[in-house]
C-alpha positions as CSV (number, residue, x, y, z in Angstrom):
1,M,104.2,4.8,42.4
2,K,105.3,4.2,46.0
3,R,108.4,2.1,46.2
4,P,109.0,-0.6,48.9
5,R,111.5,0.2,51.6
6,S,115.1,-0.8,50.9
7,L,116.5,-4.2,51.7
8,R,118.9,-4.6,54.6
9,L,120.4,-7.9,55.8
10,R,122.6,-8.4,58.8
11,T,124.9,-11.4,59.2
12,V,124.4,-13.1,62.6
13,L,126.7,-15.4,64.4
14,P,125.4,-19.0,64.7
15,L,125.0,-18.8,68.5
16,A,122.2,-20.5,70.4
17,A,120.9,-17.1,71.5
18,T,120.5,-16.0,67.9
19,A,118.8,-19.3,67.0
20,L,116.3,-18.7,69.8
21,A,115.9,-15.2,68.5
22,G,114.8,-16.5,65.1
23,A,117.9,-16.7,63.0
24,T,117.6,-18.7,59.8
25,A,119.5,-21.8,59.1
26,A,121.6,-19.8,56.6
27,G,122.8,-17.6,59.4
28,Y,120.8,-14.5,58.5
29,A,118.1,-12.7,60.4
30,W,116.1,-9.5,60.2
31,T,117.1,-6.9,62.8
32,R,114.1,-5.7,64.7
33,G,113.2,-2.2,63.6
34,E,115.1,-2.4,60.3
35,A,113.4,-1.9,56.9
36,A,111.6,-4.9,55.4
37,P,113.3,-6.4,52.3
38,A,112.7,-4.5,49.1
39,E,111.0,-6.4,46.3
40,A,112.0,-6.0,42.7
41,S,109.1,-4.6,40.7
42,F,108.0,-2.7,37.6
43,T,104.8,-1.3,36.1
44,L,103.4,-2.1,32.7
45,A,100.7,0.1,31.1
46,A,98.7,-1.1,28.0
47,G,96.4,0.9,25.8
48,G,93.7,0.0,23.3
49,D,93.4,0.2,19.6
50,V,95.3,2.9,17.7
51,L,93.0,3.2,14.7
52,I,93.5,6.4,12.8
53,H,90.3,7.1,10.8
54,P,90.2,10.0,8.3
55,E,88.5,12.2,10.9
56,I,91.5,11.8,13.3
57,T,93.9,12.7,10.5
58,E,91.9,15.8,9.6
59,Q,92.0,16.9,13.2
60,A,95.7,16.4,13.3
61,R,96.1,18.5,10.2
62,K,94.1,21.3,11.8
63,D,96.1,21.1,15.0
64,A,99.4,21.3,13.0
65,Q,98.1,24.3,11.0
66,E,97.1,26.2,14.1
67,A,100.4,25.6,15.7
68,G,102.3,26.5,12.5
69,R,103.9,23.1,12.2
70,P,104.0,20.6,9.3
71,G,101.2,18.1,9.7
72,P,99.4,16.0,10.4
73,D,100.5,16.3,14.1
74,F,98.8,14.0,16.6
75,A,100.4,15.5,19.7
76,A,97.4,17.4,20.9
77,V,95.0,14.5,20.1
78,M,97.0,12.2,22.3
79,A,98.3,14.5,25.0
80,G,95.6,13.7,27.5
81,I,96.9,10.2,28.3
82,A,100.6,11.1,28.3
83,P,100.9,11.2,32.1
84,V,99.6,7.6,32.4
85,V,101.8,6.3,29.6
86,R,104.9,8.1,30.9
87,G,104.2,7.0,34.4
88,A,104.7,3.3,33.6
89,D,108.1,1.6,33.4
90,L,106.9,-0.2,30.3
91,A,104.2,1.2,28.0
92,V,102.5,-0.9,25.4
93,C,100.4,0.2,22.4
94,H,98.5,-1.6,19.7
95,M,99.1,-0.4,16.2
96,E,96.1,-1.8,14.4
97,T,96.7,-0.5,10.9
98,V,99.3,-0.2,8.2
99,L,101.4,3.0,8.2
100,A,101.6,4.9,4.9
101,D,104.3,6.9,3.3
102,P,104.6,10.4,4.8
103,K,102.7,11.9,1.9
104,G,100.1,9.2,1.7
105,P,97.8,8.2,0.3
106,F,95.9,8.0,3.6
107,L,93.0,5.6,3.6
108,G,90.3,4.6,6.0
109,Y,88.1,1.5,6.3
110,R,88.4,-1.1,4.8
111,K,92.0,-1.1,3.8
112,F,93.6,1.3,6.2
113,S,96.8,3.2,5.4
114,V,97.4,5.9,8.0
115,P,99.9,8.8,8.5
116,P,103.2,7.6,9.8
117,Q,103.4,10.6,12.1
118,I,101.3,8.8,14.6
119,A,104.3,6.5,15.4
120,R,106.4,9.5,16.4
121,T,103.6,10.8,18.6
122,L,103.2,7.4,20.4
123,K,106.9,7.5,21.2
124,D,106.8,11.1,22.3
125,I,104.0,10.5,24.8
126,G,105.9,7.6,26.3
127,Y,105.1,4.3,24.5
128,D,107.9,1.8,24.3
129,T,106.6,-1.1,22.2
130,C,103.6,-1.9,20.0
131,S,101.8,-5.0,19.0
132,T,101.1,-5.2,15.3
133,A,99.2,-8.4,14.8
134,S,95.6,-7.4,13.8
135,N,93.0,-8.1,11.3
136,H,94.3,-5.1,9.3
137,A,98.0,-6.1,9.4
138,L,97.9,-7.4,5.9
139,D,95.7,-4.7,4.3
140,H,98.6,-3.8,2.0
141,G,100.5,-7.0,1.8
142,P,104.2,-7.6,2.6
143,E,105.1,-4.0,1.5
144,G,102.6,-2.6,4.0
145,V,104.1,-4.7,6.8
146,R,107.6,-3.6,5.8
147,R,106.7,0.0,5.7
148,T,104.9,-0.2,9.0
149,L,107.8,-1.8,10.8
150,D,110.4,0.4,9.2
151,T,108.4,3.4,10.4
152,L,108.1,2.1,14.0
153,D,111.9,1.4,13.9
154,A,112.5,5.0,12.8
155,A,110.4,6.3,15.7
156,G,112.2,4.2,18.2
157,L,109.3,1.9,19.0
158,R,109.8,-1.8,19.5
159,H,107.2,-4.1,17.9
160,T,106.1,-7.7,17.5
161,G,103.2,-9.5,15.8
162,S,104.3,-9.1,12.2
163,A,107.7,-9.4,10.5
164,R,109.8,-8.6,7.5
165,S,111.6,-12.0,7.5
166,A,111.4,-15.4,9.0
167,Q,114.4,-14.6,11.2
168,E,112.6,-11.5,12.6
169,A,109.5,-13.5,13.2
170,D,111.5,-16.1,15.3
171,T,113.3,-13.4,17.3
172,P,111.6,-12.6,20.6
173,N,110.8,-9.0,21.3
174,I,112.5,-8.7,24.7
175,L,112.8,-5.4,26.5
176,D,115.0,-4.4,29.4
177,V,112.7,-2.9,32.1
178,K,114.7,-1.7,35.1
179,G,117.0,-4.6,34.6
180,V,114.2,-7.1,34.1
181,K,113.9,-8.9,30.7
182,V,110.3,-8.7,29.6
183,A,109.0,-10.3,26.4
184,Q,106.0,-9.2,24.3
185,L,104.1,-11.6,22.1
186,S,101.3,-10.6,19.6
187,Y,98.6,-12.6,17.7
188,A,95.4,-12.0,15.7
189,Y,92.4,-14.2,14.9
190,G,92.9,-13.5,11.2
191,F,93.3,-10.9,8.5
192,N,89.8,-10.2,7.1
193,D,89.8,-11.5,3.5
194,T,93.6,-11.6,3.1
195,E,95.5,-14.9,3.4
196,L,99.1,-15.2,4.5
197,P,101.3,-15.7,1.5
198,R,102.3,-19.3,1.1
199,D,105.9,-18.3,0.8
200,K,105.7,-15.9,3.8
201,P,103.7,-17.7,6.5
202,W,105.7,-15.7,9.1
203,L,104.4,-12.3,7.9
204,A,102.0,-12.0,10.8
205,N,101.0,-14.1,13.7
206,T,97.7,-15.9,14.1
207,I,96.2,-17.2,17.4
208,D,97.3,-20.7,18.1
209,V,97.8,-21.8,21.7
210,A,100.4,-24.4,20.9
211,R,102.4,-21.8,19.0
212,M,102.0,-19.3,21.8
213,A,103.4,-21.9,24.2
214,R,106.4,-22.4,21.9
215,D,106.9,-18.7,21.6
216,E,106.8,-18.2,25.3
217,K,109.3,-21.0,25.9
218,R,111.6,-19.5,23.2
219,A,111.4,-16.1,24.9
220,R,112.3,-17.7,28.3
221,A,115.2,-19.5,26.7
222,A,116.4,-16.1,25.4
223,G,116.4,-14.7,28.9
224,A,112.8,-13.3,29.4
225,E,111.7,-13.3,33.1
226,V,108.2,-12.0,32.3
227,V,106.2,-12.8,29.1
228,F,102.9,-11.0,28.2
229,A,100.7,-11.4,25.1
230,S,98.7,-8.9,23.1
231,V,95.8,-10.8,21.5
232,H,93.5,-9.4,18.8
233,W,90.3,-11.3,19.3
234,G,86.6,-11.1,20.2
235,R,83.5,-9.6,18.5
236,E,83.4,-6.0,17.4
237,G,81.0,-3.8,19.3
238,H,80.3,-6.4,22.1
239,N,81.2,-5.4,25.6
240,E,81.0,-9.0,26.8
241,A,83.8,-11.3,26.2
242,S,82.8,-14.0,23.7
243,G,82.8,-17.7,24.5
244,T,85.8,-18.1,22.2
245,Q,87.7,-15.4,24.2
246,L,86.8,-17.1,27.5
247,A,87.9,-20.5,26.3
248,L,91.1,-19.2,24.8
249,A,92.0,-17.3,28.0
250,R,91.6,-20.5,30.0
251,R,93.7,-22.5,27.5
252,I,96.4,-19.9,27.6
253,A,96.5,-20.0,31.4
254,R,96.5,-23.8,31.4
255,E,98.8,-24.6,28.5
256,T,101.4,-21.7,28.5
257,G,103.5,-19.8,31.0
258,I,102.3,-16.4,29.7
259,D,102.0,-14.0,32.7
260,L,99.5,-11.5,31.3
261,V,97.1,-11.1,28.4
262,V,95.8,-7.8,27.0
263,G,93.1,-7.9,24.3
264,H,92.1,-5.8,21.4
265,H,89.8,-5.7,18.4
266,A,86.2,-5.3,19.8
267,H,86.6,-1.4,19.7
268,V,84.6,-1.3,23.0
269,V,85.6,-2.0,26.6
270,Q,85.5,-5.6,27.8
271,P,86.0,-7.1,31.3
272,F,89.2,-7.8,33.1
273,E,89.4,-11.2,34.8
274,K,91.9,-13.2,36.8
275,V,92.2,-16.6,35.2
276,S,94.2,-19.3,37.1
277,G,96.1,-16.5,38.9
278,R,96.9,-14.5,35.8
279,W,95.2,-11.3,34.7
280,V,93.4,-11.1,31.3
281,A,92.1,-7.8,30.0
282,Y,89.7,-9.1,27.3
283,G,89.3,-5.8,25.4
284,L,90.8,-2.4,26.1
285,G,88.5,-0.7,23.6
286,N,89.8,2.2,21.4
287,Q,92.7,4.3,22.5
288,V,92.1,6.6,19.6
289,A,89.5,6.0,16.7
290,R,86.5,7.6,15.1
291,H,83.9,4.9,14.3
292,A,80.7,5.9,12.6
293,E,78.8,3.4,14.7
294,P,78.0,2.5,17.3
295,L,78.5,6.0,18.6
296,G,79.0,6.3,22.3
297,I,80.6,3.1,23.4
298,T,83.3,3.1,20.6
299,E,84.7,6.3,22.0
300,E,85.2,4.7,25.4
301,G,88.4,2.9,26.2
302,V,90.4,1.7,29.1
303,M,94.1,1.4,29.9
304,G,95.4,-1.3,32.2
305,R,98.3,-0.8,34.5
306,F,99.9,-3.8,36.1
307,T,102.6,-3.9,38.8
308,F,104.8,-7.0,38.5
309,T,106.7,-8.0,41.6
310,K,109.3,-10.8,42.2
311,R,108.6,-12.9,45.2
312,Q,110.3,-16.1,46.1
313,G,112.0,-16.1,42.7
314,R,108.8,-15.7,40.7
315,W,107.3,-12.7,38.9
316,S,103.6,-12.1,39.0
317,V,101.1,-9.2,38.9
318,T,100.7,-7.9,42.5
319,D,98.6,-4.8,41.7
320,A,96.1,-4.2,38.8
321,R,94.6,-0.9,38.0
322,Y,92.4,0.5,35.2
323,V,92.2,4.0,33.7
324,P,88.9,4.8,31.8
325,T,89.5,6.9,28.7
326,L,87.3,8.7,26.2
327,V,87.9,9.9,22.6
328,E,86.1,13.3,22.9
329,L,84.7,14.3,19.5
330,E,83.7,17.9,20.0
331,P,84.8,20.7,19.8
332,R,88.1,19.0,18.9
333,I,89.0,15.3,18.9
334,R,91.0,14.6,22.0
335,V,91.8,11.5,24.1
336,V,90.8,12.1,27.7
337,D,91.9,10.5,30.9
338,L,88.5,10.4,32.5
339,G,89.5,10.1,36.1
340,A,91.9,13.1,35.8
341,A,89.4,15.1,33.8
342,L,86.6,14.6,36.4
343,R,88.8,16.2,39.0
344,R,88.9,19.4,37.1
345,D,86.7,22.3,38.0
346,D,86.5,23.9,34.5
347,L,84.3,21.4,32.8
348,T,81.0,22.4,31.3
349,A,77.9,20.6,32.5
350,G,77.7,18.7,29.3
351,Q,81.3,17.5,29.5
352,R,80.9,16.4,33.1
353,A,77.8,14.4,32.3
354,R,79.4,12.7,29.3
355,Y,82.6,12.0,31.2
356,R,80.7,10.6,34.2
357,T,78.6,8.4,32.0
358,A,81.6,7.0,30.2
359,Y,83.6,6.5,33.5
360,E,80.8,4.6,35.2
361,R,79.9,2.5,32.2
362,T,83.6,1.5,31.8
363,R,83.9,0.8,35.5
364,G,80.8,-1.5,35.4
365,I,82.1,-3.4,32.4
366,V,85.7,-4.0,33.5
367,L,84.5,-5.3,36.9
368,N,81.6,-7.5,35.8
369,R,83.6,-10.8,35.9
370,G,84.7,-10.4,39.5
371,A,87.8,-8.4,39.0
372,E,87.1,-6.1,41.9
373,A,87.2,-9.1,44.3
374,D,90.6,-10.0,42.9
375,G,91.9,-6.5,43.6
376,L,91.3,-4.5,40.4
377,R,91.0,-0.8,41.2
378,P,91.0,2.5,39.4
379,L,94.3,4.3,39.1
380,E,93.9,7.5,41.1
């Protein structure tokens, strides 16, 4: 990322001549020809659902066996997006499912329990923090939540959205990003057919705008300068944001000070939109998953990369980019950065056609609520 030029100030004597030359009332002026002031900034990259179906686990086993390493090993599956993840100052993942013990059992839909090795891979490719509030967060009750968060801790990944105690639930997840305090919030619409235990209502967060406003204020009181929310919402398999999503996005913008919203759950790409001056990515699709249906669109995902800049004492997104991705299923399951892949000259005709179709479809979806006019561009 190009950095602004460095800040240089020069003290100027309060003479009439300097006043005529444009000195400020404070006695400071820019010297002609000197560099413009540097603006504090950082980048945040967010990815879609990490949903390890049995087919993904089997691929990771095969990769480990071929490499002569203990498995499953998800490194090769995820390597294609590592440059985008590592290129951000803060990288955010969405851990949709419960993590199992290292030896399993590993389970797929409907009560997921997936290999904990995925957490280490997410850290290795550059992720810093994960949201954990999802409709599968309570698939294995309080013990599943504890095991998942313990595993993320062991991997060095921060997390928010579910908790092992009331105290943890009330403690904001604040990260230091280039000296800037950035808080992550996380909420889900519900937990399938599982209810929150009456004696543990703090186990996972549900969407409630009033609560989101309180959590945002708590994070600010704890020192956060920027607050973003990961929200698990919408309709599975629908590329268009639902009426509920649209209404919630407007309420969040109107009733909270949250600076950015990134969405999950639909398992397909949904639009980006600027709502009352704040970016909302309604659905980032799947980062890695293997749905049986609908094939095609559930392999397609998108990453968002947002540059936050501090101007006149206020942080806001000053640059928004998107990165179309694809979970390639054959010959091996691999997550592909489509923009980077399409610049290669070693693709087969079939690969190039599939990549181009996915890229253009993703582009059309993310821009269909006017995001291009508000400055959203692909990350080149």
